[in-house]
Structure formats: structure tokens, C-alpha cells
VEXNU-857219 format. One record per residue (C-alpha): residue in one letter; x, y, z. Coordinates in steps of 0.5 Angstrom, whole numbers, plus 500, padded with zeros to 3 digits. Layout:
BEGIN
AXYZ/...
This chain:
BEGIN
M173491201/C173484201/N177482207/S177476211/E179475219/L184470221/N187470229/G184477229/E188480223/V184482217/Y187480210/V185484204/Q183479199/E181484193/S184491192/Y181496188/C184503185/A181509183/V184511176/V184519174/T185521166/T183527163/T181529156/D180536152/R173534150/A167532153/E165527147/E172524148/A171523156/E164519154/E167515149/L173513153/G168512159/R163507155/G169503152/I172502159/V166500162/E164495156/A171492156/R170491163/L176495165/G173499170/A166498173/C164506173/V167512170/Q165519173/I166525168/V167531172/G168538168/P169542165/I175543169/R182548168/S188544168/I195548168/Y201544166/R208545162/W208541155/E213542150/G217548154/E210552154/V205553160/H198551158/N192553161/D186549158/Q179546159/E179539160/W174533163/Q176529168/C175521168/W175518175/I175510174/K173505179/T177498178/S180492181/T188493181/D189487177/R186490171/L190497172/D195494167/A190493161/L186499163/T193503162/E194500155/Y187501153/L188509155/K194509151/K191506145/N185510145/H186517148/S187523143/Y193525147/D200523146/V202522153/P195521157/E194522164/V193515168/V194516175/A192510180/L190512187/P189506192/I182505195/V183503202/G176502204/G169503203/N162500202/T164492202/D158491197/Y160497192/L167494192/S164487191/W160490185/V167493182/N170486183/T164483179/E164488174/T171488172/R172480171/P172479164/G166476161/
């Protein structure tokens, strides 16, 4: 994390998050991932799957195969990323869950910040 120290206290200058979404097709996961990185909405998208998801939708319990996308981004890009996923995802209500990154390799997080700046 890009931090600075003042009077012995650490202040965060940038903040980051990992965003999770799922889709029912590996090809869609790849398309979303590429589009997200090309649009600089995420620095990296890792695709995991297949996984099993059990959920209730429209009154029925489903047990489906899905692919999970983990997107690393700067928190200030979260709203634009969410809108991108809502517009480009095949699901009526795509999962978009952001988890804060509270620390890590400062070089990696600096790279995340650089790669999510609009060109």
C-alpha cells in the first residue's frame, strides 16, 4: 500500500480492493476480464473455475457451475467497474462484491494503481 508517515502515524494515500464476480461460461469470464483490463478498470483479473454455486433465484434453489473472477483495482475505480459489469455481464443481476485490501506488497499495489489510471 502507498503509505506515508507523519509523527509516527501511517496514513494511506491510495486504497485498493479485490472485486469478485461470477459467470456461467469460461468464455464470458475471459471476455469480461480482457475488457476490464483493457478499460483500465482493473489491473489484473484472475479466473477460477469451474466452481459450484448454490443460491436462490426467483424462488428456486439452484446448484450451478460457474467461473469466478477476482479483479484487483483501485477503490476509486470501483463505481466505474461496477457499471461496466452491470452493462456487459449476461446475468440480470451480476454479483459485484468488493473486499478491501488492507495491505500487501507495496510494489504490487503501486502497479495496481498505475494500471488503473485512465490512459
